[in-house]
C-alpha positions in Angstrom: -25.5 44.3 -114.4 -24.0 40.8 -114.2 -20.3 40.2 -114.0 -18.9 39.8 -117.5 -17.6 36.3 -116.6 -20.8 35.0 -114.9 -21.7 32.6 -117.8 -18.2 31.1 -117.8 -18.2 30.8 -114.0 -21.6 29.2 -114.0 -20.4 26.7 -116.6 -17.3 25.9 -114.6 -19.3 25.4 -111.4 -21.9 23.3 -113.2 -19.2 21.0 -114.7 -17.4 20.6 -111.4 -20.7 19.7 -109.8 -21.5 17.1 -112.5 -18.0 15.7 -112.2 -18.4 15.3 -108.4 -15.9 17.9 -107.3 -18.2 19.0 -104.5 -19.0 15.5 -103.2 -17.7 14.4 -99.8 -16.2 17.8 -98.9 -15.2 18.2 -95.3 -18.1 19.6 -93.3 -20.6 18.6 -96.0 -24.2 18.6 -94.6 -23.3 20.6 -91.6 -24.4 24.2 -91.1 -21.9 27.0 -91.6 -21.3 28.7 -88.3 -22.8 32.2 -87.8 -24.3 32.2 -91.3 -27.7 33.6 -90.3 -29.1 35.5 -87.4 -30.5 33.4 -84.5 -34.0 34.5 -85.5 -33.6 32.6 -88.7 -32.9 29.2 -87.0 -36.4 27.9 -87.3 -36.7 28.8 -90.9 -33.3 27.3 -91.6 -34.2 24.1 -89.9 -37.4 23.7 -91.8 -35.7 24.4 -95.1 -32.9 21.9 -94.3 -35.3 19.2 -93.1 -37.5 19.5 -96.2 -34.6 19.7 -98.6 -35.8 23.2 -99.7 -33.4 25.5 -101.5 -33.6 29.3 -101.9 -35.3 30.2 -105.2 -32.2 31.9 -106.5 -30.2 28.7 -106.1 -32.8 26.6 -107.8 -33.1 29.1 -110.7 -29.3 29.4 -111.1 -29.1 25.6 -111.4 -31.9 25.5 -113.9 -30.2 28.3 -115.9 -26.9 26.3 -116.0 -28.8 23.2 -117.2 -30.7 25.1 -119.8 -27.4 26.6 -121.2 -25.9 23.1 -121.3 -29.0 21.8 -123.2 -28.9 24.8 -125.6 -25.2 24.1 -126.4 -26.2 20.6 -127.5 -29.3 21.4 -129.5 -29.0 21.6 -133.3 -32.6 22.1 -134.5 -33.7 25.7 -135.0 -37.1 25.2 -133.4 -35.7 23.3 -130.4 -33.0 26.0 -129.9 -35.5 28.8 -130.2 -37.7 27.1 -127.5 -34.8 26.5 -125.2 -33.6 30.2 -125.7 -37.1 31.3 -124.7 -37.1 29.1 -121.6 -33.6 30.4 -120.7 -34.7 34.0 -121.1 -37.6 33.3 -118.8 -35.4 31.7 -116.2 -32.9 34.5 -116.3 -35.7 37.1 -115.9 -37.1 35.2 -112.9 -33.7 35.0 -111.3 -33.2 38.8 -111.8 -36.5 39.5 -110.2 -35.7 37.1 -107.3 -32.3 38.8 -106.8 -33.9 42.3 -106.9 -36.5 41.2 -104.3 -33.8 39.9 -102.1 -31.8 43.1 -102.5 -34.8 45.2 -101.5 -35.8 43.1 -98.5 -32.4 41.9 -97.4 
């Protein structure tokens, strides 16, 4: 079960990101020391060089964007379609997190 404040936290983080609060932070673009096991170094390098993001990060960002769009939509059909898209994204994120939990 998600934390009861997850939606609020996601909105706050998304707004801060849009407002540039995370731009030009000290250490930006540099790896976090001892984040992964040495065996993950090649995979980490490939992901960093290709600009890849873990699926969970990408899905979380898409969910925040979908929620922001939903808040601005007024037409019933458009809202319904966005809610359907949001539900799909949330299900995909839940599956991704479950897979990570099982294999991590």
